C-alpha positions in Angstrom: -0.3 119.7 -65.5 -0.8 116.2 -66.2 -4.1 114.8 -65.4 -5.4 113.4 -62.9 -5.4 109.4 -63.2 -8.4 108.3 -64.3 -11.3 106.9 -62.5 -13.0 104.4 -64.3 -11.6 101.3 -65.9 -10.5 102.9 -69.7 -10.6 99.1 -71.1 -14.6 98.7 -70.5 -15.3 102.2 -72.0 -17.5 102.3 -75.5 -14.9 104.7 -77.7 -17.7 107.3 -78.6 -17.8 108.1 -74.7 -14.4 108.3 -73.9 -14.2 110.8 -77.4 -17.3 113.1 -75.8 -15.5 113.1 -72.5 -12.2 113.7 -73.7 -13.6 116.8 -75.9 -15.7 118.0 -72.5 -13.2 118.2 -70.3 -10.2 119.0 -72.8 -8.2 122.2 -71.3 -8.0 125.1 -74.0 -4.9 124.7 -75.8 -2.6 127.6 -76.8 -1.9 128.5 -79.7 1.3 127.3 -82.0 3.0 130.8 -81.4 2.5 130.6 -77.9 3.2 126.9 -77.8 6.6 128.1 -79.9 7.6 131.0 -77.3 7.4 128.5 -74.1 9.6 126.1 -76.0 12.2 128.3 -76.6 12.2 129.9 -72.7 11.9 125.6 -71.6 15.0 125.3 -73.9 17.0 128.2 -72.9 16.3 127.8 -69.3 17.5 124.7 -69.2 20.9 125.5 -71.0 21.8 127.9 -68.2 20.7 125.2 -65.1 23.1 122.4 -66.8 25.7 124.6 -67.3 25.2 126.0 -63.3 24.3 122.4 -62.0 26.5 120.1 -64.0 29.9 120.9 -61.8 28.1 120.8 -59.1 26.2 117.6 -59.4 29.2 116.0 -60.7 31.0 116.7 -57.6 28.4 115.7 -55.3 28.3 112.6 -56.8 31.9 112.0 -56.8 32.0 112.7 -53.3 28.7 110.2 -52.3 31.1 107.3 -54.6 34.4 108.2 -52.5 32.7 108.1 -49.1 31.3 104.3 -50.4 34.5 103.5 -50.8 35.7 104.6 -47.5 33.1 102.6 -45.8 35.8 99.6 -45.5 37.2 98.1 -41.9 40.6 98.8 -43.3 39.9 102.4 -42.9 39.8 102.8 -39.2 42.9 101.3 -39.1 44.4 103.7 -41.4 43.2 106.5 -39.4 44.0 105.0 -36.0 47.8 104.5 -37.1 47.6 108.2 -38.8 46.3 109.5 -35.4 48.9 108.1 -33.9 52.0 109.1 -36.1 50.6 112.7 -35.3 50.4 112.3 -31.8 54.4 111.2 -31.6 55.2 114.2 -33.3 55.4 112.6 -37.0 52.8 115.2 -38.6 54.6 113.6 -42.1 54.0 110.2 -41.6 50.4 111.1 -40.5 49.7 113.1 -44.0 51.5 110.2 -45.7 48.9 107.7 -44.5 46.1 109.8 -45.2 47.1 110.6 -48.2 47.7 106.9 -49.3 44.0 106.3 -47.9 42.3 109.2 -49.7 44.1 108.3 -53.3 42.3 104.9 -53.0 39.4 106.0 -52.3 39.1 108.9 -55.0 40.3 106.6 -57.5 37.5 103.8 -57.1 34.8 106.3 -56.6 36.0 107.7 -60.1 36.4 104.6 -62.1 32.7 104.1 -60.5 31.0 107.2 -61.9 32.5 106.3 -65.2 30.7 103.5 -65.6 27.6 104.9 -64.7 27.7 107.7 -66.9 28.6 105.3 -69.8 25.1 103.7 -68.8 23.5 107.1 -68.7 24.8 107.9 -72.3 23.2 104.9 -73.8 19.5 105.2 -72.2 19.5 109.0 -73.4 20.6 108.2 -77.1 17.4 105.7 -77.0 14.5 107.9 -75.9 11.0 107.1 -77.3 8.5 109.2 -79.4 4.7 109.5 -79.6 2.2 111.0 -82.4 0.1 112.8 -80.4 -3.4 114.1 -82.1 -5.1 117.6 -81.4 -8.1 118.7 -83.5 -6.6 120.1 -86.3 -3.1 117.9 -87.0 -0.6 115.6 -85.4 2.8 116.3 -83.4 5.8 114.5 -82.6 6.6 114.5 -78.4 8.9 112.6 -76.4 7.1 109.5 -75.0 8.3 110.7 -71.5 5.7 113.4 -71.7 2.8 111.3 -71.9 0.2 112.0 -69.6 -3.6 110.5 -69.8 -5.7 112.0 -72.0 -3.7 112.3 -74.5 -4.8 110.7 -78.0 -1.9 108.9 -79.9 -2.0 107.9 -83.3 -0.2 104.1 -84.3 1.0 102.6 -87.4 3.3 100.0 -88.5 6.3 99.6 -87.0 5.4 101.9 -84.0 6.6 100.9 -80.5 3.7 102.0 -78.3 4.6 104.6 -75.6 2.1 104.3 -73.0 -0.9 102.3 -71.8 -3.5 103.1 -74.0 -7.9 102.4 -75.0 -8.5 102.0 -78.8 -10.5 104.5 -79.9 -10.6 103.5 -83.6 -8.6 100.9 -85.4 -7.8 99.5 -89.2 -6.4 96.1 -89.3 -4.6 96.3 -86.1 -2.0 93.7 -85.3 0.4 94.2 -82.2 3.2 92.2 -81.2 3.3 91.9 -77.4 6.0 89.5 -77.1 7.6 91.9 -74.8 4.7 91.9 -72.4 3.1 88.5 -72.3 5.3 86.4 -74.2 3.4 85.3 -77.1 5.2 85.6 -80.0 2.6 85.5 -82.8 0.7 89.2 -83.1 -2.5 89.8 -81.3 -5.1 91.2 -83.3 -6.8 93.9 -81.7 -10.4 95.5 -81.5 -12.3 98.3 -79.7 -15.1 96.1 -78.3 -14.9 96.0 -74.2 -13.0 93.4 -72.5 -14.2 93.8 -69.2 -12.1 92.1 -66.4 -9.9 90.1 -69.1 -6.1 89.1 -68.5 -3.4 91.6 -70.2 -3.1 89.1 -72.8 -6.5 88.9 -73.8 -7.7 92.6 -73.6 -7.4 93.3 -76.8 -9.4 97.3 -77.1 -6.0 98.0 -75.2 -2.7 98.6 -76.4 0.4 98.7 -73.9 3.4 100.1 -73.8 6.6 98.5 -75.1 4.5 96.7 -77.7 5.1 96.8 -81.3 2.6 97.4 -83.8 3.2 94.6 -86.9 0.4 95.8 -89.4 -2.5 98.2 -89.3 -3.2 101.4 -88.0 -5.3 103.2 -84.6 -5.8 106.0 -82.9 -5.7 105.3 -79.2 -6.8 107.8 -75.5 -3.5 107.1 -73.0 -4.8 105.4 -70.1 -1.2 105.2 -67.9 2.1 106.3 -68.2 5.4 105.6 -66.2 5.2 103.4 -63.3 1.6 102.5 -64.1 1.9 100.8 -67.2 1.2 97.0 -67.3 5.1 96.8 -68.7 6.1 98.3 -64.9 3.9 96.4 -63.0 6.0 93.5 -64.3 8.9 94.8 -63.6 7.8 95.7 -59.7 7.0 91.7 -59.5 9.8 90.9 -57.6 12.6 93.5 -55.5 16.3 93.6 -56.4 17.8 90.8 -55.0 21.6 91.2 -54.5 23.9 89.3 -55.8 25.7 86.1 -54.1 28.2 86.8 -51.8 31.7 86.9 -53.8 34.7 88.9 -54.1 33.9 92.0 -52.2 32.6 89.3 -49.4 35.7 87.2 -49.3 37.7 90.0 -49.2 36.2 91.5 -46.2 36.3 87.9 -44.8 39.9 88.3 -45.5 40.3 91.6 -43.6 38.4 90.8 -40.5 41.0 87.7 -40.1 43.7 90.0 -41.0 42.8 93.0 -38.7 43.6 91.3 -35.1 47.0 90.0 -36.3 47.7 93.3 -37.5 47.2 95.0 -34.2 48.6 91.8 -32.5 51.7 92.7 -35.1 52.2 96.2 -34.1 51.6 95.0 -30.3 54.2 92.6 -30.7 56.7 95.3 -31.9 55.7 97.5 -29.1 56.2 95.1 -26.6 59.7 93.7 -27.6 60.8 97.4 -28.1 60.2 98.0 -24.4 61.8 94.5 -23.2 64.8 95.7 -24.9 64.6 98.9 -22.8 64.1 101.3 -25.8 62.3 104.6 -25.0 58.6 104.4 -25.3 58.3 107.2 -27.6 60.2 104.8 -29.9 58.7 101.5 -29.4 55.5 102.9 -29.9 56.5 104.7 -33.3 58.1 101.1 -34.2 54.4 99.0 -33.3 52.6 102.4 -35.1 55.2 101.4 -38.3 54.5 97.6 -38.4 50.7 98.2 -37.9 50.5 100.3 -41.0 52.6 98.2 -42.8 50.2 95.5 -42.3 47.1 97.0 -43.7 46.7 96.3 -47.2 45.9 100.0 -48.8 45.0 98.8 -52.2 43.1 95.7 -50.4 39.3 97.4 -50.9 40.6 99.2 -54.5 41.5 95.9 -56.2 38.2 94.4 -56.7 36.9 97.1 -58.1 39.9 97.8 -60.2 39.4 94.4 -61.8 36.2 94.9 -62.1 36.3 98.2 -64.3 39.0 97.0 -66.5 36.9 93.7 -66.7 33.9 95.9 -68.1 36.0 98.0 -70.5 37.1 95.5 -71.8 33.7 94.0 -72.6 32.1 97.3 -73.4 34.0 97.6 -76.7 33.0 94.2 -77.6 29.6 94.9 -77.2 28.5 94.7 -73.4 27.6 97.2 -71.0 28.2 96.7 -67.3 26.4 98.7 -65.6 27.4 97.3 -62.2 30.7 96.5 -62.5 30.9 94.1 -58.9 28.9 91.8 -61.1 31.2 90.4 -62.9 32.6 88.1 -60.1 29.2 86.8 -60.3 29.8 86.0 -63.7 32.8 83.9 -62.7 30.3 81.7 -60.2 27.7 81.2 -63.0 27.0 77.7 -64.0 23.4 78.1 -65.0 22.2 80.3 -67.7 18.5 80.9 -69.0 17.1 82.6 -72.0 14.1 83.8 -72.9 13.5 82.2 -76.5 11.4 84.8 -78.0 13.3 87.6 -79.2 16.7 86.5 -77.5 17.2 82.9 -79.0 14.9 83.5 -81.6 14.4 86.6 -84.1 11.0 87.2 -83.4 10.2 86.5 -87.1 8.2 83.9 -88.9 9.5 81.5 -90.8 7.7 79.1 -92.9 9.2 75.7 -91.8 6.4 73.2 -92.8 4.4 72.0 -95.8 1.6 69.5 -95.9 0.5 68.9 -99.4 -3.3 67.8 -100.8 -3.0 64.4 -98.9 -1.6 65.8 -96.0 1.9 64.6 -96.1 4.0 66.9 -94.3 7.2 67.6 -96.5 10.4 70.1 -96.6 10.7 73.1 -97.9 13.2 72.0 -100.1 11.0 69.0 -101.6 9.4 69.3 -104.5 6.7 67.3 -103.6 5.6 71.0 -101.2 6.3 73.4 -104.5 2.7 73.4 -105.5 1.4 74.2 -101.7 4.0 76.4 -101.3 3.2 78.2 -104.4 -0.2 78.6 -104.1 0.1 79.9 -100.5 2.3 82.8 -101.7 0.0 83.7 -104.4 -2.9 84.1 -101.9 -0.7 86.9 -100.2 -2.1 90.3 -100.9 0.4 92.8 -102.2 -1.3 95.8 -100.8 1.7 98.1 -99.4 2.7 100.2 -102.0 4.8 102.6 -100.5 6.7 99.6 -98.7 6.7 97.4 -101.8 6.1 94.6 -99.2 3.2 92.6 -98.1 1.6 94.2 -94.8 1.5 91.1 -92.9 4.1 88.8 -91.2 2.3 85.6 -92.3 2.2 86.8 -95.8 6.3 87.6 -95.2 7.7 84.4 -94.5 5.4 82.9 -97.2 6.8 85.0 -99.5 10.2 84.3 -98.6 10.0 80.8 -98.3 8.4 80.7 -101.7 10.6 83.0 -103.8 9.5 85.0 -107.3 6.9 83.9 -109.4 7.0 85.5 -112.8 4.2 82.9 -113.9 1.3 85.0 -111.4 -0.1 88.6 -111.8 -2.1 89.7 -109.3 -5.0 91.6 -109.9 -7.1 92.2 -106.3 -6.2 91.1 -103.0 -8.0 91.0 -99.8 -5.9 91.4 -96.6 -6.3 89.3 -93.5 -8.6 90.3 -91.0 -9.6 88.6 -87.4 -13.3 88.4 -87.5 -12.9 86.8 -91.5 -9.7 84.4 -90.9 -8.1 84.5 -93.7 -6.8 86.5 -96.7 -7.3 85.8 -100.1 -6.3 87.3 -103.7 -7.9 87.0 -107.7 -5.0 86.8 -110.1 -3.7 85.1 -113.3 -1.3 82.4 -113.8 0.4 81.4 -117.0 -2.8 80.2 -118.7 -4.8 83.4 -118.1 -7.4 82.0 -116.6 -8.7 83.9 -113.4 -8.1 82.0 -109.9 -8.9 83.1 -106.4 -6.7 81.5 -103.4 -7.4 81.5 -100.2 -5.0 81.3 -97.1 -6.2 81.3 -93.4 -7.1 79.3 -90.6 -7.7 75.6 -90.7 -11.0 76.4 -89.0 -12.3 78.6 -91.3 -11.0 77.9 -94.9 -11.3 74.0 -94.5 -15.5 73.7 -94.0 -15.4 75.5 -97.2 -13.4 73.0 -99.0 -15.1 70.1 -101.2 -13.9 66.5 -101.3 -11.8 67.2 -98.1 -9.6 63.9 -96.9 -11.2 63.3 -93.5 -7.7 63.2 -91.9 -6.6 66.4 -92.8 -8.3 68.2 -89.5 -6.2 65.7 -87.9 -3.2 66.5 -89.2 -3.9 70.2 -88.7 -4.3 70.0 -85.2 -0.9 67.7 -84.9 0.9 70.6 -86.6 -0.6 73.0 -83.9 -0.2 71.0 -81.3 3.5 71.1 -82.0 3.5 74.9 -81.7 3.4 75.9 -85.1 1.1 78.5 -86.9 -1.0 76.5 -89.1 -2.7 78.1 -92.4 -4.4 76.2 -94.7 -4.5 77.1 -98.3 -7.4 76.5 -100.9 -8.5 77.8 -104.5 -11.0 77.5 -107.1 -11.5 79.1 -111.0 -13.3 82.3 -111.2 -16.8 81.4 -112.8 -17.7 82.6 -116.2 -17.8 86.5 -115.9 -17.4 86.7 -112.1 -16.1 89.4 -111.3 -12.6 89.5 -108.9 -14.4 91.9 -106.5 -17.3 89.8 -106.3 -15.4 86.8 -105.6 -13.5 88.5 -102.8 -16.3 89.8 -101.5 -18.8 86.3 -101.6 -18.0 83.6 -99.0 -15.9 80.6 -99.3 -17.4 78.0 -100.9 -16.5 74.5 -103.3 -12.5 75.6 -102.8 -10.3 72.9 -103.9 -8.1 71.7 -100.5 -4.1 72.7 -101.5 -2.2 71.6 -98.6 -1.3 73.1 -95.1 2.0 75.6 -94.3 3.6 76.0 -91.0 5.0 78.4 -89.3 7.4 79.1 -87.0 10.0 81.8 -85.0 13.2 81.8 -86.9 16.5 81.0 -84.2 19.3 83.3 -84.7 22.1 82.4 -86.6 24.4 83.0 -83.5 22.8 81.0 -81.0 24.2 77.4 -81.6 27.5 78.7 -81.2 26.4 80.8 -77.9 24.8 77.6 -76.6 27.6 75.2 -77.4 30.2 78.1 -76.1 28.4 78.0 -72.9 28.1 74.3 -72.5 31.6 74.2 -73.0 32.7 77.0 -70.5 30.8 74.9 -68.1 27.6 76.9 -67.9 23.9 75.0 -67.9 21.9 76.9 -70.5 18.4 76.4 -69.8 15.8 77.8 -72.6 12.3 79.3 -71.5 9.8 79.2 -73.8 5.9 78.9 -74.3 5.8 76.7 -76.9 4.5 72.8 -76.7 7.2 70.8 -75.1 7.8 68.6 -78.3 8.3 71.7 -80.3 10.3 73.3 -77.3 12.6 70.5 -77.5 12.6 70.3 -80.8 14.1 74.1 -81.2 16.2 73.4 -78.2 18.1 70.8 -80.6 17.8 72.9 -83.1 19.8 76.0 -81.3 22.3 73.4 -80.0 21.1 71.7 -77.1 21.7 67.9 -76.8 19.4 65.4 -78.2 18.3 64.1 -74.8 18.1 67.8 -73.6 15.3 67.5 -70.3 12.1 69.3 -70.4 10.0 70.2 -67.6 6.8 72.0 -68.3 4.8 75.1 -66.8 2.4 73.2 -65.7 3.9 70.7 -63.3 6.0 73.8 -62.1 2.6 74.8 -61.0 1.6 72.0 -59.3 4.8 71.5 -56.9 5.7 73.2 -54.1 8.9 75.4 -53.9 11.2 72.3 -52.8 9.9 70.3 -55.6 10.5 72.9 -57.9 13.9 73.2 -56.9 14.9 69.6 -57.4 13.0 69.6 -61.4 15.1 72.3 -62.2 18.1 71.4 -61.2 19.2 69.7 -64.2 16.3 70.8 -66.4 17.5 72.1 -70.2 14.2 73.4 -71.5 10.9 74.9 -69.5 8.3 74.9 -72.2 4.6 76.0 -71.4 6.0 78.3 -69.2 3.8 81.5 -68.8 5.6 84.9 -68.2 4.5 85.1 -64.3 6.3 81.8 -64.0 9.9 82.9 -65.2 10.5 84.7 -62.1 9.8 81.2 -60.0 12.0 79.3 -62.4 14.8 81.6 -61.4 14.1 81.3 -58.1 13.8 77.6 -57.7 17.2 77.2 -59.9 18.6 79.5 -56.8 17.0 77.5 -54.2 18.9 74.5 -55.7 22.0 76.4 -55.4 22.9 77.2 -58.6 24.4 80.5 -59.9 21.9 81.8 -61.9 21.8 84.6 -64.9 18.5 85.8 -66.7 18.8 87.0 -70.4 15.6 88.6 -71.6 14.6 91.6 -73.5 10.6 91.9 -72.8 8.9 92.9 -69.8 8.1 90.2 -69.3 11.6 89.0 -68.1 12.3 91.9 -66.0 11.4 90.1 -62.5 13.1 87.5 -63.5 16.2 89.8 -64.9 16.1 91.4 -60.8 15.8 88.0 -59.1 19.0 86.5 -61.1 22.7 86.6 -59.8 23.6 88.3 -63.2 20.7 89.6 -65.0 21.1 90.6 -68.9 19.2 92.9 -70.7 19.1 93.4 -74.3 19.4 97.0 -75.2 19.1 96.5 -79.8 15.9 94.9 -79.8 14.4 95.1 -76.1 12.5 96.8 -73.4 13.4 99.6 -71.2 12.1 97.7 -68.3 14.3 94.7 -69.7 17.5 97.0 -69.7 16.4 98.5 -66.5 16.3 95.6 -64.4 19.4 94.0 -66.0 23.2 94.4 -64.5 24.5 93.6 -68.0 23.2 94.8 -71.5 24.0 93.5 -74.6 24.1 96.7 -77.2 24.6 94.9 -80.2 22.5 92.0 -81.8 25.4 89.3 -81.1 24.7 87.3 -77.8 28.5 85.6 -78.1 29.8 88.4 -76.0 28.3 86.4 -73.4 30.9 83.7 -73.7 33.5 86.3 -73.4 31.7 87.8 -70.0 31.8 84.1 -68.4 35.8 84.2 -69.4 36.5 87.8 -68.0 34.4 87.2 -64.6 36.5 83.6 -63.9 39.7 85.7 -65.3 38.8 88.3 -62.8 38.9 86.1 -60.1 42.5 84.4 -60.6 43.6 87.9 -61.2 41.9 89.4 -57.6 43.7 85.9 -56.2 47.1 87.1 -57.4 46.6 90.6 -56.9 45.7 89.7 -53.0 48.3 87.6 -52.6 50.9 90.5 -53.1 49.2 92.8 -50.9 48.7 90.4 -48.3 51.2 88.0 -48.6 54.1 91.1 -49.0 52.9 92.9 -45.9 52.6 89.8 -43.9 56.3 89.4 -44.6 56.6 93.1 -43.9 55.5 92.3 -40.2 57.6 89.2 -39.9 60.7 91.5 -40.6 59.4 93.9 -37.9 58.7 91.6 -35.7 62.2 89.8 -36.6 64.2 92.9 -36.4 63.0 94.4 -33.3 63.9 90.6 -31.3 67.5 91.0 -32.9 68.1 95.0 -32.3 65.6 96.4 -30.2 63.5 98.5 -32.7 61.6 98.1 -35.7 63.7 98.3 -38.6 62.0 100.3 -40.7 60.1 103.5 -40.7 56.5 104.3 -40.9 57.7 106.3 -43.8 59.5 103.7 -45.3 56.9 100.9 -44.8 54.2 102.9 -47.2 57.3 103.8 -49.4 57.4 99.8 -49.8 53.7 99.8 -49.9 53.4 102.1 -52.7 56.3 100.6 -55.1 55.0 97.0 -54.4 50.7 97.8 -53.9 49.8 100.6 -55.9 51.8 100.0 -59.4 52.1 96.0 -59.5 49.5 94.6 -57.5 46.9 97.1 -59.5 48.6 95.7 -63.0 48.0 92.2 -62.2 44.2 93.0 -61.3 43.5 94.7 -64.4 45.3 91.8 -66.2 43.4 89.0 -67.6 44.6 85.8 -66.6 45.1 83.3 -69.3 43.8 79.9 -69.5 41.5 81.0 -66.6 39.1 78.3 -66.6 37.2 77.1 -63.4 39.3 75.1 -60.9 39.0 71.3 -61.2 37.0 70.8 -58.1 33.6 70.8 -56.9 34.3 73.5 -54.6 33.0 76.9 -55.2 34.8 79.3 -57.2 35.2 81.5 -54.3 36.4 78.7 -52.0 38.2 77.3 -54.6 40.4 80.1 -55.4 40.4 82.7 -52.2 40.4 79.6 -49.9 43.3 77.3 -48.9 44.9 78.1 -52.3 45.3 81.7 -51.5 46.3 81.0 -48.0 49.1 79.4 -49.2 50.4 81.6 -51.7 50.2 84.6 -48.6 51.7 82.2 -46.7 55.0 81.3 -49.4 55.0 84.9 -50.3 55.4 86.3 -46.9 58.3 84.0 -45.7 60.0 85.1 -49.3 59.7 88.7 -48.5 60.7 88.1 -45.0 63.7 85.9 -46.0 65.1 88.7 -48.4 64.3 91.9 -45.9 66.1 89.8 -42.9 69.2 88.7 -45.3 69.8 92.1 -46.8 69.5 93.8 -43.1 72.0 91.3 -41.7 74.5 92.1 -44.6 74.0 95.6 -44.2 74.8 95.4 -40.1 77.7 93.1 -40.6 79.4 94.9 -43.6 80.9 98.2 -43.1 78.2 101.4 -43.0 75.7 102.8 -40.6 72.8 101.6 -39.3 70.7 103.9 -41.8 72.6 102.0 -44.7 71.4 98.5 -43.5 67.8 99.7 -43.1 68.4 101.1 -46.9 69.4 97.4 -47.7 66.5 96.3 -46.2 63.8 98.3 -47.6 65.4 98.0 -50.8 65.2 94.1 -50.8 61.7 94.3 -49.1 60.6 95.7 -52.5 62.9 93.8 -54.9 61.7 90.3 -53.6 58.1 91.5 -53.7 58.8 92.6 -57.7 60.6 89.4 -58.7 57.7 87.3 -57.2 55.5 89.7 -59.2 57.3 89.6 -62.3 58.2 85.1 -61.9 54.1 84.9 -61.5 52.8 87.4 -64.1 55.9 87.8 -66.6 54.0 87.3 -70.1 52.1 90.7 -69.1 53.6 93.9 -70.5 51.7 96.1 -67.9 53.1 94.1 -65.2 56.8 94.4 -66.5 56.2 97.7 -67.6 55.1 98.8 -63.4 57.8 95.9 -61.8 60.7 97.3 -63.6 59.6 101.1 -63.5 58.6 100.7 -59.8 62.0 99.2 -59.4 63.7 102.0 -61.2 61.8 104.9 -59.5 63.1 103.1 -56.2 66.8 103.3 -57.3 66.4 107.0 -58.5 64.7 107.5 -54.8 67.4 106.2 -52.5 70.4 107.3 -54.6 68.7 110.9 -54.6 70.4 112.5 -51.8 67.7 114.9 -50.6 64.8 112.2 -51.1 66.5 109.5 -49.9 67.1 111.5 -46.2 63.3 112.1 -46.2 62.5 108.7 -46.4 65.2 107.6 -43.6 67.6 106.2 -46.3 71.1 107.0 -47.6 72.3 106.2 -50.9 74.1 103.0 -51.3 77.3 101.8 -53.0 78.0 98.9 -55.3 78.9 96.7 -52.5 75.6 97.6 -50.8 73.4 97.0 -53.8 75.5 93.9 -54.7 74.0 92.6 -51.2 70.7 93.5 -51.8 70.5 91.4 -55.3 72.3 88.6 -53.2 69.2 88.8 -50.7 67.1 88.8 -53.5 68.5 85.5 -55.1 69.1 84.2 -51.7 65.0 84.8 -51.0 63.9 83.5 -54.0 65.8 80.0 -53.7 64.3 79.5 -51.0 60.7 80.2 -52.2 60.8 76.9 -54.0 62.3 75.0 -51.6 58.8 76.3 -49.2 56.1 73.9 -50.9 58.9 70.9 -50.2 59.9 71.9 -46.8 56.0 72.3 -46.0 55.1 69.0 -47.4 57.4 67.3 -45.0 56.4 69.6 -42.2 52.6 68.4 -43.1 53.6 64.6 -43.2 54.8 64.5 -40.0 52.2 67.0 -38.5 48.9 66.7 -40.3 47.1 69.0 -38.3 49.6 71.9 -39.2 47.4 72.4 -42.5 44.1 73.3 -40.5 46.5 75.9 -38.2 47.9 77.6 -41.1 44.1 77.9 -42.5 
């Protein structure tokens, strides 16, 4: 069983006391045979349990997802319509209504579960391992099985599996940028650091950080949600995204429901006034009410979001929450954690200062001597990998290139307590030389004849946020051994120059920043660098030369409202502490921005959670950042975010067009029902026929429009939010035009049928075909470039023709097969309606000029 959580501050204990306590309290360990038998039994039990429970678990998850889809304001309306049909004696109509409702909910729930399973597969493939040491050997286990008291081994390139107290270490350096945001490695030691902040707790290693040099052994003190990484995640509760497509759909639904009931009531009332029997009158009212309910409306946004999510997943972006995609369409600001996100979190040599303090570029011949000396001071001790053991050495050697004239004989690796690295070797002339590279405060005082301005130059480079190393050398004395020269205190060195290192920008970052700015999204970089360095790096990454910089100190001195004004137009936030990233996101949201946050570390998790769109990075990010994110970049190229923004905006356009098809077509059906009742005394189309219309016009063509990205889906040229710009007055106008066109086509075909020889059933069949045909023709005209829309529209028309011309099926839906004259009348009515559609905007414009207040009433 897991050990109880220690009641002591582990980072304050002496390592010998820790080791003694572990030996005293450790439970008896099973033999290797017992452990193997237990693992075999556990594995067999797990397989059997999973085989039995998997279908049950999947069914339960699907049931919950379907129930969530049914939680919609439209559901009660359809349920009442179904009940009314059953009471009136039409059980088939009732079953058809319920079937349409359940089918939509089932499809939506199934698609949502598919997205969640894709995410689970990604997370399952990234299980972390840990090496646990016992008295005799070391074995590898899943990191989730660690508990306080386990002793773990750490070496270069390991990811620390839990928070642990060091027992011993040998040159250990840890990259804690995922937790603290500090891009440079941190030197570790076993000495206690009581009450120190996390960034200065040098006797501890933390979950999710990476060992970049050295080896160590440590005792686990915290795992799971008790680690420092987990605490970083819990800084902010999940903030739901701002209202978007779903909220707008609910608003439209609330507005449509009274009109739905009013339409049904009007048909029933008109029929009763015309002397129609009450049962027939109520049945007509139910038919019109059912026609007014767009059954596909709850599904349209879900289908569009899932289609966009599938397209993005093929490009390397996993969408954990599909409904987040609509927020992408409205996003106008996106924050990037610099270290490891826009940069590679890998040091690169960027500047060289010669012996006189003059700063040179790397390709300047004047920098060659200093650069060559710095490379010679890198000890080559890693025999297994044939590479330097320290990140700074690797950066210097990459910049310097090969040196065939140098042969190293002895090396001394860098240690924090010593402050420098050194090597002894022979150059082309054969004389032995000691070359030193280290912290300026350690190396410069040992140099003779040092120019007085060199320390100021070193501080100036460090003030720019660069890691500065001083380089010096001296020839070995006659008879002096290389080992003695390395171990002796530094003295009488000849100053060779300074080298400065910085984090490496990613090759794709400039294109990413440029693409986002062109898309109208303002990128903001968050970094702990000096303001001047942050500005220079931002310009290198693609920000303009006049990028506005705000510092963390300025934010800390301001209240929340002032921070919002400061950050409204900021491009760079420098000297920002990890905990201030959350404040930046909150302040931007307070300023009215729709904010995205991209990060890869545990210290980014709170800000990722607080943003409207949180983006984690799977390839190089921490589990905390991924778990807090709505979107997870599965590859290494962040330019997929540009595609995501376009997909978000295209989604809004597609949803707007699909809504216009659903509501506009249904509104035209209601108008035709009222007009037909006024003329004939009863609703022309029955409940079955109304459901048939919605099946052919809503389920397939409207869904095809929703899942098809609309070309050139840029933001409208307006300052209004995207939701208002697309789902506001323009959508109402589009719905109105569709409704009038549909009503005109249906009425014209119905009247042609009534005034030509034939039965009442023939005229209603012609009206049914005209309703469907007019709506399909409008859809084809709007999206003629989409193969899927063409296929579904023409396929629906063909299916309707086959159903009407098949005697048994036609009679089941209250129709009759039509002859050539009737089909010609239907086509003429459709053509008349489409011609009238082109005239509607001109008529509206004339009416609005005469009565300006009509626009407010129509909206």
